PASEBA-1860 file (N, C-alpha, C; in nm, 3 decimals):
! residues 65
1> MARRDDLT> 0.083/-0.117/0.000/0.000/0.000/0.000/0.089/0.125/0.000 ~ 0.048/0.224/-0.074/0.129/0.344/-0.088/0.129/0.426/0.040 ~ 0.239/0.494/0.065/0.248/0.585/0.180/0.182/0.716/0.140 ~ 0.052/0.722/0.165/-0.027/0.836/0.120/-0.128/0.872/0.227 ~ -0.150/1.002/0.244/-0.250/1.053/0.337/-0.388/1.024/0.278 ~ -0.474/0.956/0.355/-0.605/0.916/0.304/-0.699/1.034/0.285 ~ -0.682/1.142/0.359/-0.772/1.256/0.348/-0.725/1.358/0.244 ~ -0.599/1.396/0.249/-0.552/1.502/0.159/-0.486/1.449/0.033
9> GKSAMSGN> -0.445/1.323/0.032/-0.381/1.265/-0.086/-0.233/1.297/-0.097 ~ -0.175/1.359/0.006/-0.033/1.391/0.002/0.049/1.263/0.006 ~ 0.163/1.265/-0.065/0.253/1.150/-0.064/0.396/1.199/-0.047 ~ 0.489/1.107/-0.050/0.630/1.140/-0.028/0.684/1.229/-0.139 ~ 0.778/1.316/-0.101/0.845/1.402/-0.198/0.981/1.341/-0.230 ~ 1.033/1.366/-0.350/1.164/1.314/-0.386/1.257/1.429/-0.422 ~ 1.384/1.401/-0.410/1.485/1.502/-0.441/1.623/1.439/-0.439 ~ 1.723/1.521/-0.415/1.860/1.475/-0.416/1.930/1.506/-0.285
17> NRSHALNA> 2.019/1.413/-0.243/2.119/1.445/-0.142/2.233/1.513/-0.215 ~ 2.286/1.620/-0.160/2.397/1.690/-0.222/2.517/1.689/-0.129 ~ 2.629/1.640/-0.179/2.752/1.641/-0.101/2.824/1.775/-0.122 ~ 2.936/1.794/-0.052/3.013/1.917/-0.070/3.069/1.928/-0.212 ~ 3.090/1.813/-0.277/3.138/1.812/-0.415/3.022/1.821/-0.514 ~ 2.901/1.844/-0.463/2.778/1.855/-0.541/2.742/1.727/-0.616 ~ 2.784/1.612/-0.561/2.736/1.485/-0.614/2.591/1.469/-0.573 ~ 2.510/1.418/-0.665/2.367/1.403/-0.639/2.330/1.256/-0.631
25> TKRKWNLN> 2.263/1.218/-0.523/2.204/1.084/-0.511/2.058/1.102/-0.471 ~ 1.973/1.017/-0.525/1.830/1.030/-0.501/1.796/1.001/-0.354 ~ 1.699/1.073/-0.302/1.646/1.049/-0.169/1.498/1.079/-0.167 ~ 1.432/1.043/-0.056/1.288/1.060/-0.045/1.254/1.113/0.094 ~ 1.161/1.209/0.099/1.107/1.260/0.225/0.971/1.196/0.246 ~ 0.963/1.104/0.343/0.836/1.036/0.371/0.748/1.121/0.462 ~ 0.619/1.094/0.456/0.524/1.160/0.545/0.531/1.097/0.683 ~ 0.492/1.174/0.783/0.479/1.124/0.919/0.336/1.074/0.935
33> LQKIKVVD> 0.311/0.950/0.890/0.175/0.896/0.888/0.137/0.840/1.024 ~ 0.013/0.869/1.064/-0.044/0.821/1.189/-0.175/0.750/1.158 ~ -0.202/0.640/1.228/-0.331/0.571/1.213/-0.427/0.628/1.315 ~ -0.544/0.670/1.268/-0.647/0.721/1.359/-0.779/0.652/1.328 ~ -0.866/0.649/1.427/-0.999/0.591/1.409/-1.099/0.704/1.401 ~ -1.184/0.699/1.297/-1.287/0.800/1.280/-1.422/0.730/1.266 ~ -1.528/0.803/1.298/-1.664/0.751/1.287/-1.731/0.821/1.170 ~ -1.786/0.744/1.075/-1.854/0.805/0.961/-2.000/0.833/0.995
41> ETGRVMTI> -2.077/0.876/0.895/-2.215/0.918/0.918/-2.305/0.805/0.966 ~ -2.276/0.682/0.924/-2.359/0.569/0.962/-2.322/0.510/1.097 ~ -2.214/0.560/1.158/-2.173/0.512/1.289/-2.064/0.408/1.286 ~ -2.015/0.375/1.168/-1.907/0.276/1.157/-1.775/0.340/1.197 ~ -1.691/0.262/1.264/-1.557/0.309/1.301/-1.460/0.261/1.194 ~ -1.386/0.356/1.136/-1.291/0.323/1.030/-1.152/0.368/1.074 ~ -1.049/0.293/1.035/-0.911/0.331/1.061/-0.854/0.388/0.932 ~ -0.802/0.512/0.940/-0.741/0.575/0.823/-0.602/0.623/0.860
49> KVSAKTLK> -0.520/0.644/0.757/-0.385/0.696/0.778/-0.382/0.841/0.734 ~ -0.341/0.929/0.825/-0.328/1.070/0.793/-0.191/1.118/0.838 ~ -0.144/1.225/0.776/-0.016/1.282/0.816/-0.032/1.356/0.948 ~ 0.077/1.379/1.017/0.073/1.447/1.146/0.020/1.589/1.130 ~ 0.051/1.654/1.018/0.001/1.790/0.994/-0.149/1.790/0.975 ~ -0.203/1.691/0.904/-0.347/1.680/0.886/-0.416/1.652/1.019 ~ -0.355/1.566/1.101/-0.410/1.535/1.232/-0.416/1.659/1.320 ~ -0.312/1.741/1.313/-0.309/1.866/1.390/-0.420/1.960/1.346
57> TLKKRNQL> -0.443/1.968/1.216/-0.549/2.053/1.162/-0.686/2.003/1.205 ~ -0.707/1.871/1.203/-0.836/1.815/1.245/-0.862/1.845/1.393 ~ -0.760/1.832/1.475/-0.777/1.861/1.618/-0.806/2.010/1.639 ~ -0.741/2.096/1.563/-0.759/2.240/1.577/-0.902/2.282/1.542 ~ -0.959/2.218/1.440/-1.093/2.254/1.394/-1.202/2.172/1.461 ~ -1.166/2.094/1.562/-1.260/2.009/1.637/-1.339/1.915/1.547 ~ -1.276/1.862/1.444/-1.342/1.768/1.356/-1.303/1.624/1.386 ~ -1.240/1.606/1.500/-1.198/1.473/1.542/-1.266/1.443/1.674
65> V> -1.303/1.319/1.692/-1.374/1.279/1.815/-1.283/1.291/1.935
END
């Protein structure tokens, strides 16, 4: 399964490591994914993966149980 935020769709970013000699090697910045349980409209409890930033926003807006 892909490392992707289930709510926002954000995924890992890619880029290069740069040495002092400016040699480039590929690297990846992964998301800080957290598993949380949410209740949908019908009352079912679902487990979704969201990034830590998305979780912080949900808590700030009181949209999390």
